[in-house]
DRENTITI-584041 format. One record per residue (C-alpha): chain; residue in one letter; x negated, y negated, z negated. Coordinates in pm, whole numbers, always signed. Example, Ala and Ser with C-alpha at 12.3 -4.5 7.8 and 13.67 -1.06 7.14 Angstrom:
2
> A  a  -1230  +450  -780
> A  s  -1367  +106  -714
END
This chain:
533
> A  m  +20  +26  -4
> A  h  -120  -350  +90
> A  s  -246  -506  -253
> A  s  -58  -789  -216
> A  c  +246  -603  -167
> A  l  +152  -399  -454
> A  s  +110  -729  -669
> A  f  +481  -838  -585
> A  l  +621  -516  -676
> A  l  +425  -513  -1007
> A  l  +540  -830  -1057
> A  f  +909  -737  -991
> A  i  +850  -412  -1207
> A  g  +714  -645  -1488
> A  s  +1064  -856  -1499
> A  a  +1295  -602  -1440
> A  a  +1137  -381  -1750
> A  s  +1074  -668  -1994
> A  q  +1294  -656  -2289
> A  q  +1592  -903  -2349
> A  i  +1807  -1039  -2641
> A  w  +2179  -1016  -2544
> A  d  +2373  -976  -2854
> A  i  +2381  -1238  -3093
> A  w  +2570  -1240  -3446
> A  q  +2573  -1543  -3713
> A  t  +2723  -1669  -4037
> A  t  +2593  -2038  -4044
> A  w  +2570  -2293  -4408
> A  d  +2860  -2504  -4293
> A  r  +3105  -2179  -4182
> A  s  +3095  -2306  -3825
> A  g  +3000  -1948  -3765
> A  l  +3162  -1685  -3949
> A  f  +3005  -1326  -3834
> A  t  +3092  -1479  -3506
> A  s  +2932  -1303  -3173
> A  l  +2770  -1544  -2962
> A  a  +2758  -1332  -2646
> A  p  +2523  -1540  -2416
> A  s  +2575  -1591  -2072
> A  t  +2182  -1530  -2017
> A  p  +1959  -1343  -2200
> A  i  +1669  -1444  -2398
> A  n  +1358  -1265  -2265
> A  f  +1082  -1168  -2372
> A  v  +730  -1294  -2176
> A  s  +376  -1325  -2173
> A  p  +287  -1460  -2538
> A  s  +267  -1872  -2559
> A  t  +215  -2112  -2876
> A  i  +397  -1975  -3160
> A  g  +699  -2186  -3336
> A  s  +734  -2322  -3636
> A  a  +805  -1984  -3754
> A  d  +675  -1664  -3587
> A  i  +811  -1390  -3654
> A  v  +605  -1043  -3522
> A  v  +761  -707  -3529
> A  d  +568  -389  -3630
> A  d  +702  -67  -3491
> A  t  +453  +119  -3566
> A  s  +567  +83  -3950
> A  v  +829  +306  -3963
> A  f  +987  +313  -4349
> A  q  +1345  +453  -4481
> A  t  +1675  +490  -4290
> A  v  +1956  +273  -4412
> A  y  +2266  +449  -4468
> A  g  +2432  +147  -4496
> A  f  +2666  -132  -4656
> A  g  +2946  -142  -4879
> A  g  +3125  -134  -5239
> A  s  +3344  +76  -5463
> A  l  +3688  +150  -5391
> A  t  +3766  +103  -5826
> A  d  +4154  +230  -5868
> A  s  +4198  -122  -5872
> A  a  +4072  -197  -5503
> A  a  +4259  +84  -5422
> A  e  +4576  -14  -5540
> A  l  +4565  -383  -5359
> A  l  +4487  -224  -5020
> A  s  +4763  +43  -5066
> A  n  +4998  -268  -5182
> A  l  +4901  -458  -4889
> A  k  +4946  -147  -4631
> A  t  +5333  -159  -4769
> A  q  +5334  -511  -4782
> A  n  +5232  -553  -4426
> A  s  +5085  -231  -4239
> A  n  +4932  -426  -3947
> A  n  +4759  -618  -4210
> A  y  +4592  -341  -4377
> A  w  +4479  -148  -4026
> A  a  +4330  -489  -3938
> A  l  +4133  -542  -4209
> A  l  +4062  -185  -4248
> A  d  +3911  -204  -3894
> A  y  +3753  -531  -3977
> A  l  +3577  -370  -4268
> A  f  +3489  -23  -4197
> A  s  +3484  +31  -3823
> A  p  +3128  +81  -3676
> A  t  +3172  +90  -3291
> A  d  +2949  -37  -3106
> A  g  +2970  -454  -2978
> A  a  +3306  -460  -3180
> A  n  +3399  -760  -3420
> A  a  +3377  -555  -3693
> A  a  +3150  -487  -3976
> A  g  +3107  -105  -4003
> A  l  +3088  -72  -4344
> A  n  +3018  +293  -4445
> A  y  +2932  +376  -4796
> A  i  +3188  +349  -5102
> A  r  +3127  +466  -5458
> A  v  +3435  +623  -5602
> A  p  +3498  +631  -6004
> A  l  +3578  +986  -6098
> A  g  +3847  +912  -6340
> A  s  +3907  +536  -6502
> A  s  +3666  +249  -6497
> A  d  +3674  -112  -6595
> A  f  +3870  -163  -6329
> A  s  +4199  +53  -6361
> A  a  +4545  +7  -6470
> A  s  +4494  +269  -6780
> A  v  +4213  +483  -6932
> A  y  +4244  +855  -6803
> A  n  +4017  +1155  -6696
> A  y  +4103  +1479  -6475
> A  d  +4142  +1690  -6804
> A  e  +4293  +1570  -7087
> A  t  +4338  +1903  -7294
> A  s  +4111  +1896  -7554
> A  g  +3882  +2208  -7609
> A  d  +3978  +2282  -7229
> A  t  +3675  +2422  -7132
> A  s  +3760  +2670  -6891
> A  f  +3916  +2332  -6705
> A  n  +4258  +2524  -6679
> A  n  +4421  +2212  -6734
> A  f  +4217  +2011  -6498
> A  n  +4389  +1780  -6228
> A  i  +4259  +1564  -5961
> A  n  +4566  +1415  -5897
> A  a  +4542  +1229  -6213
> A  a  +4350  +972  -6045
> A  p  +4653  +754  -5847
> A  s  +4716  +897  -5526
> A  y  +4633  +581  -5348
> A  v  +4254  +618  -5451
> A  f  +4270  +909  -5184
> A  s  +4526  +783  -4920
> A  v  +4317  +493  -4845
> A  l  +3996  +679  -4876
> A  q  +4156  +905  -4612
> A  d  +4290  +572  -4422
> A  i  +3887  +416  -4456
> A  m  +3807  +744  -4327
> A  s  +4003  +756  -4052
> A  v  +3832  +414  -3870
> A  n  +3486  +532  -3991
> A  s  +3453  +918  -3933
> A  y  +3041  +835  -4068
> A  l  +3190  +761  -4378
> A  k  +3001  +837  -4692
> A  i  +3168  +923  -5027
> A  h  +2935  +876  -5352
> A  v  +3141  +998  -5672
> A  l  +3041  +907  -6076
> A  p  +3214  +891  -6365
> A  w  +3246  +570  -6617
> A  s  +3256  +812  -6866
> A  p  +3307  +1205  -6976
> A  p  +3678  +1293  -7120
> A  g  +3686  +1165  -7475
> A  w  +3758  +1498  -7603
> A  m  +3359  +1541  -7508
> A  k  +3240  +1251  -7691
> A  s  +3124  +1187  -8048
> A  s  +3360  +882  -8055
> A  g  +3661  +1072  -7946
> A  s  +3703  +843  -7704
> A  m  +3572  +756  -7311
> A  d  +3560  +377  -7465
> A  g  +3186  +346  -7593
> A  g  +3023  +645  -7725
> A  s  +2814  +919  -7588
> A  l  +2835  +1272  -7501
> A  s  +2838  +1554  -7767
> A  s  +2556  +1800  -7763
> A  n  +2783  +2121  -7743
> A  y  +2938  +2032  -7433
> A  v  +2665  +1907  -7215
> A  t  +2685  +2222  -7000
> A  f  +3103  +2220  -6990
> A  y  +3055  +1906  -6821
> A  a  +2802  +2025  -6584
> A  t  +3107  +2208  -6465
> A  y  +3349  +1957  -6524
> A  l  +3141  +1771  -6268
> A  f  +3186  +2019  -6008
> A  k  +3511  +2043  -6023
> A  c  +3552  +1713  -5926
> A  l  +3370  +1771  -5614
> A  q  +3622  +2072  -5543
> A  g  +3905  +1848  -5629
> A  f  +3814  +1573  -5372
> A  q  +3663  +1822  -5068
> A  s  +4030  +1930  -5179
> A  k  +4161  +1599  -5003
> A  g  +3964  +1619  -4720
> A  l  +3682  +1407  -4856
> A  t  +3366  +1585  -4945
> A  p  +3125  +1375  -5161
> A  y  +2807  +1253  -5013
> A  a  +2678  +1234  -5325
> A  i  +2770  +1270  -5675
> A  s  +2613  +1075  -5994
> A  i  +2609  +1214  -6358
> A  q  +2681  +903  -6543
> A  n  +2742  +534  -6444
> A  e  +2495  +308  -6636
> A  p  +2385  +588  -6873
> A  q  +2239  +295  -7092
> A  n  +2564  +65  -7124
> A  s  +2772  +174  -7456
> A  d  +3076  -85  -7462
> A  t  +3401  -17  -7650
> A  t  +3606  -245  -7420
> A  y  +3610  +8  -7104
> A  p  +3518  +371  -7034
> A  s  +3123  +375  -7089
> A  c  +2903  +629  -7218
> A  t  +2514  +603  -7302
> A  m  +2324  +938  -7212
> A  p  +1955  +1003  -7293
> A  v  +1742  +1116  -6997
> A  a  +1709  +1477  -7129
> A  v  +2050  +1495  -7148
> A  e  +2108  +1374  -6806
> A  a  +1807  +1630  -6671
> A  q  +1967  +1909  -6816
> A  i  +2355  +1830  -6666
> A  g  +2176  +1735  -6293
> A  m  +1958  +2117  -6326
> A  a  +2306  +2293  -6362
> A  l  +2523  +2106  -6199
> A  r  +2272  +2145  -5910
> A  s  +2276  +2511  -5966
> A  m  +2666  +2538  -5913
> A  m  +2681  +2317  -5634
> A  n  +2403  +2506  -5475
> A  n  +2563  +2834  -5529
> A  n  +2883  +2759  -5443
> A  g  +2906  +2569  -5106
> A  f  +2798  +2203  -5203
> A  g  +2397  +2238  -5152
> A  a  +2423  +1951  -4914
> A  v  +2564  +1701  -5147
> A  r  +2282  +1494  -5321
> A  i  +2275  +1426  -5728
> A  i  +2158  +1054  -5713
> A  g  +2019  +976  -6092
> A  f  +2035  +712  -6332
> A  d  +2275  +453  -6137
> A  h  +2208  +172  -6410
> A  n  +1980  -143  -6366
> A  w  +1639  -219  -6242
> A  s  +1507  -313  -6586
> A  g  +1538  +54  -6686
> A  v  +1277  +188  -6401
> A  s  +1023  +328  -6663
> A  s  +1214  +379  -6944
> A  y  +1469  +592  -6767
> A  a  +1446  +631  -6360
> A  i  +1086  +789  -6358
> A  p  +1099  +994  -6651
> A  l  +1418  +1159  -6546
> A  l  +1324  +1244  -6220
> A  q  +996  +1396  -6371
> A  a  +1201  +1620  -6613
> A  a  +1404  +1757  -6317
> A  p  +1255  +1636  -6011
> A  n  +1381  +1935  -5823
> A  s  +1732  +1828  -5917
> A  f  +1811  +1458  -5781
> A  a  +1803  +1350  -5465
> A  g  +1634  +1004  -5611
> A  v  +1804  +743  -5830
> A  a  +2006  +420  -5798
> A  f  +2001  +98  -5925
> A  h  +2237  -214  -6066
> A  c  +2134  -529  -6066
> A  y  +2246  -724  -6317
> A  e  +1889  -675  -6560
> A  g  +1550  -667  -6447
> A  t  +1419  -772  -6067
> A  v  +1441  -614  -5728
> A  s  +1033  -565  -5788
> A  e  +1059  -323  -6017
> A  q  +1159  -46  -5782
> A  a  +790  -39  -5671
> A  a  +710  +134  -5967
> A  f  +980  +449  -5895
> A  q  +820  +416  -5536
> A  a  +516  +423  -5613
> A  a  +564  +732  -5906
> A  f  +823  +915  -5619
> A  p  +718  +818  -5254
> A  d  +957  +1124  -5172
> A  k  +1275  +1046  -5320
> A  e  +1538  +802  -5207
> A  i  +1652  +480  -5387
> A  y  +2028  +370  -5339
> A  f  +2133  +2  -5433
> A  t  +2454  +74  -5535
> A  e  +2662  -263  -5751
> A  c  +2584  -599  -5784
> A  t  +2930  -864  -5839
> A  g  +2988  -1215  -5715
> A  s  +3173  -1435  -5950
> A  l  +3439  -1627  -5946
> A  g  +3407  -2028  -5828
> A  s  +3008  -2008  -5729
> A  d  +2921  -2148  -5457
> A  w  +2978  -2030  -5090
> A  w  +2627  -2101  -4906
> A  s  +2451  -2071  -5242
> A  d  +2603  -1703  -5251
> A  i  +2520  -1646  -4880
> A  k  +2122  -1770  -4976
> A  a  +2149  -1490  -5294
> A  l  +2365  -1242  -5133
> A  s  +2118  -1182  -4812
> A  l  +1825  -1230  -5005
> A  f  +1995  -987  -5257
> A  s  +1764  -1166  -5565
> A  r  +1889  -1103  -5897
> A  l  +2193  -1226  -5936
> A  i  +2305  -1051  -5655
> A  g  +2156  -774  -5560
> A  c  +1886  -735  -5278
> A  i  +1943  -680  -4915
> A  l  +1636  -847  -4724
> A  e  +1306  -884  -4884
> A  g  +1476  -712  -5214
> A  a  +1588  -371  -5247
> A  l  +1541  -250  -4851
> A  s  +1199  -407  -4912
> A  y  +1145  -191  -5218
> A  g  +1260  +130  -5018
> A  a  +1645  +136  -5073
> A  s  +1876  +312  -4821
> A  t  +2201  +123  -4925
> A  g  +2298  -224  -5030
> A  l  +2648  -219  -5231
> A  m  +2860  -495  -5395
> A  w  +3101  -426  -5598
> A  n  +3491  -336  -5596
> A  i  +3600  -345  -5225
> A  a  +3866  -551  -5299
> A  l  +4052  -759  -5613
> A  d  +4271  -1085  -5655
> A  g  +4202  -1416  -5641
> A  n  +4166  -1424  -5999
> A  g  +3959  -1075  -6012
> A  d  +4278  -867  -6100
> A  p  +4308  -668  -6161
> A  f  +4143  -502  -6450
> A  l  +4186  -270  -6727
> A  p  +4358  -417  -7032
> A  g  +4112  -566  -7297
> A  s  +3769  -509  -7082
> A  d  +3505  -765  -7145
> A  s  +3310  -657  -6891
> A  c  +3403  -963  -6609
> A  g  +3365  -1237  -6835
> A  g  +3412  -1506  -6582
> A  g  +3602  -1295  -6344
> A  c  +3463  -1077  -6061
> A  r  +3492  -1102  -5701
> A  g  +3580  -879  -5441
> A  i  +3417  -843  -5099
> A  v  +3777  -888  -5003
> A  q  +4090  -1122  -5182
> A  i  +4429  -928  -5109
> A  n  +4704  -1201  -5153
> A  n  +5054  -1078  -5306
> A  d  +5198  -1215  -4967
> A  g  +5067  -933  -4763
> A  t  +4773  -1198  -4652
> A  y  +4380  -1093  -4756
> A  s  +4057  -1307  -4658
> A  v  +3694  -1206  -4683
> A  n  +3444  -1355  -4943
> A  q  +3070  -1449  -4913
> A  e  +2990  -1091  -4977
> A  f  +3144  -967  -4679
> A  y  +2949  -1166  -4420
> A  s  +2614  -1107  -4572
> A  m  +2674  -710  -4584
> A  a  +2824  -767  -4223
> A  q  +2506  -968  -4099
> A  a  +2261  -702  -4253
> A  s  +2496  -323  -4077
> A  k  +2510  -525  -3774
> A  g  +2150  -405  -3730
> A  i  +2164  -47  -3872
> A  i  +2544  +130  -3757
> A  p  +2489  +396  -3464
> A  k  +2416  +248  -3140
> A  d  +2568  +595  -2970
> A  v  +2879  +800  -3117
> A  g  +2691  +1024  -3317
> A  g  +2367  +909  -3355
> A  p  +2183  +784  -3606
> A  f  +2118  +501  -3862
> A  g  +1848  +245  -3827
> A  q  +1500  +313  -3993
> A  r  +1325  -22  -4123
> A  i  +1032  -105  -3976
> A  g  +747  -345  -4033
> A  v  +773  -731  -4000
> A  t  +549  -1034  -4108
> A  i  +628  -1391  -4079
> A  g  +378  -1681  -3969
> A  g  +356  -2051  -3891
> A  t  +431  -2391  -4061
> A  l  +803  -2285  -4203
> A  a  +732  -1933  -4271
> A  s  +840  -2002  -4580
> A  t  +1163  -2119  -4484
> A  l  +1278  -1764  -4350
> A  t  +1356  -1418  -4421
> A  v  +1363  -1144  -4184
> A  g  +1462  -778  -4213
> A  a  +1359  -566  -3928
> A  y  +1478  -209  -3765
> A  v  +1473  +50  -3500
> A  t  +1799  +233  -3398
> A  g  +1753  +587  -3270
> A  r  +1951  +739  -2965
> A  v  +2144  +1014  -2849
> A  n  +2015  +1050  -2541
> A  p  +1625  +1043  -2547
> A  t  +1612  +882  -2245
> A  d  +1766  +614  -2369
> A  w  +1579  +266  -2486
> A  l  +1552  +226  -2869
> A  r  +1769  -89  -3006
> A  y  +1528  -306  -3227
> A  s  +1714  -551  -3490
> A  i  +1632  -853  -3691
> A  v  +1815  -1025  -3958
> A  v  +1723  -1343  -4040
> A  l  +1794  -1543  -4339
> A  n  +1697  -1921  -4285
> A  e  +1715  -2150  -4610
> A  n  +1582  -2463  -4464
> A  d  +1775  -2705  -4624
> A  g  +1617  -2880  -4829
> A  t  +1682  -2756  -5153
> A  s  +1500  -2462  -5160
> A  t  +1190  -2692  -5225
> A  g  +1330  -2938  -5444
> A  g  +1437  -3199  -5206
> A  a  +1782  -3351  -5046
> A  w  +2013  -3150  -4873
> A  d  +1925  -3166  -4524
> A  p  +1958  -2856  -4315
> A  v  +1737  -2800  -4042
> A  a  +1693  -2491  -3767
> A  v  +1414  -2406  -3728
> A  h  +1227  -2297  -3383
> A  t  +1080  -1948  -3358
> A  t  +892  -1720  -3171
> A  i  +931  -1302  -3204
> A  e  +597  -1090  -3128
> A  f  +726  -759  -3037
> A  q  +464  -525  -2871
> A  g  +314  -779  -2661
> A  m  +525  -993  -2604
> A  q  +731  -1290  -2740
> A  a  +1065  -1425  -2704
> A  s  +1155  -1776  -2873
> A  y  +1477  -1872  -3069
> A  t  +1562  -2118  -3299
> A  f  +1807  -2055  -3618
> A  p  +2027  -2240  -3730
> A  v  +2044  -2254  -4119
> A  g  +2267  -1911  -4195
> A  v  +2202  -1569  -4113
> A  t  +2152  -1412  -3768
> A  t  +2113  -1070  -3674
> A  l  +2023  -1015  -3266
> A  w  +1877  -729  -3109
> A  w  +1718  -599  -2789
> A  f  +1643  -239  -2629
> A  a  +1289  -144  -2589
> A  p  +1097  +195  -2515
> A  a  +917  +365  -2837
> A  t  +574  +285  -2929
> A  s  +357  +567  -2997
> A  l  +140  +640  -3352
> A  n  -135  +517  -3148
> A  g  -18  +155  -3043
> A  t  +74  +199  -2746
> A  k  +430  +203  -2524
> A  e  +617  +514  -2446
> A  e  +649  +455  -2103
> A  s  +702  +677  -1767
> A  y  +668  +599  -1432
> A  t  +1019  +537  -1395
> A  v  +1080  +164  -1443
> A  y  +1477  +74  -1607
> A  a  +1729  -231  -1554
> A  e  +1797  -265  -1956
> A  t  +2143  -454  -2091
> A  d  +2259  -216  -2354
> A  g  +2014  +25  -2378
> A  k  +2171  +231  -2131
> A  q  +1895  +309  -1833
> A  q  +1958  +235  -1485
> A  q  +1712  +342  -1226
> A  p  +1697  +46  -976
> A  f  +1377  +215  -837
> A  h  +1065  +431  -877
> A  m  +704  +346  -949
> A  i  +546  +425  -583
> A  q  +243  +649  -668
END
C-alpha cells in the first residue's frame, strides 16, 4: 500500500477507534439539574494529550479493586408500610417510584438501587415490638412463624424484586426474642448464654422463612449493632465470642441445608469498633464470616483500613447512616457524596477503603420522620428517609437519593445479566485538585468482544466555603487522562457521573487490541472495516 494512503487510513482508524463520552448524568448545587441525563448531541472525544485543566483526573485501569455490589437502604416495617399505603392510594405513583428507585435498565431514568437490608423482627421503625417466636422456651421452634412480620414487608420486597432481579437482600435482627435474653425483653439487654446455639437455629429458621416467600437472602448478619443496648427499642449487646460461636453454628447449618451461597456478615456497627470487635470477630471465626459491615455514627471511615490490612481477602459492607430532618440540602449532597463521618462514605470514603456497598437507613419515611416505634429515642432530631411519602398519595425523593443515584449509575450492569462495576485507580492533579473528589469504575460485559464501560463519579465542591471563604460556586475545567489519551469537561458545582467505552488494558500496561477496528457509541462493537495487513 502507498505510504500516504496508509497514513490516511491509520489516521482514519485512530479517529474511529478513539473513546468518546456520550453519557452524562448530573445533580447541581442549585437543583437546576437533579439526576438529569444531559444526553449531549455530540460526543466528548479522547484525543492526544495537551495542557491539563485546572484539575486533571488520571484514571488508572491497571489498578482494579473490589466489586461494588450496589447502593440502597433498609426496608424497615415503617418504610414498607408507607410504600404499601402508597400502592393502595395511588398505584401509578407506587410503581413509578419503585421504577425510579430500583430499575437497573441501562440508560433508564432510574437509580438502579439494588441492595436492601431487612430487619428480622421489629426495629426502632416498627409499629410494635415482635419476633418470629413469642413462645417462651420453645427451643424446638414449633411456633416459629415468619408471618409474624407485617405482610406488606414481603409484598413490597416482592414488588421491588419484580423491578430489579439483581436485588440483594441482607437480613439481620435488632434483637433475639425477649425470652432468650437476660433482660427478658427485646429492648436492651443481652443474649443468655444457655440460648446461644438455639439462637443460631432461630436465625436459620429466618432464612427458611424468607425463602418460603420467594426471597432467598443474599446475606445475613448475626446482630445489628452488637455494642449497643438501648431500652427504648429492640437492641442487644453481644460479645465477640458469642457472635463468633453463633456464626460458626449458623454457617454449619447453612452449608448442610442448601444455604451455602448465603453470606454471613459480621459486626454491622460503627467504624469505632474495628479494633475492639470487627477484627477479633474474624480472628475467632474466619471461615464462618464472609466479611463485616460498618455504620457511620461513631469513628471515622479511615478506620476501615485497619480491617482491610488485617483481612485483605474478606469483604467490607457499608450498611447504615441516616440523614436528619431540617439539614441543608447542598451540604448534605457534599457529605453524602463524600460519605463523610456525618452521612457515610461513597467516593473517597467507604468505597475507597474497600466497601462493596453504600447504604442509607430507611428507604422511606414521611415528612416528620415517622412512623417509628412509640417511645424510641433512636432519632432525636428526626431521621430522614431516602424517599418522603405523603399521606395524599404523593412522594418526593431526598438528597440521599440523588447522591446514591449518581454513584449507582457508574456501577450497575451495562448488559442484562452482566457484572457490576469494580473500583479502579484514580488520582487528581492540577491547581484545583482539592475541589474535586472522584471515584472511578470499570464494568465488564457479557460479550467478551464488547468494550468495557469506564465511569467516573465526580463531586465538585468548589463553592468557596470549603476553603473558608464566601459563597462563590465556580465550575472547574478538567482534563481526564485515560490510556494515553485525554478528554476535557467542565464540571459544575455538584455531582456528575459520566462514562465511555474502551478496550481493556492488560496488566503490562498495553491495550488489548486486535486488528479489527470498531465504531463505538454504546459499547456494542460495529465493524466498519478491517485493518489491511
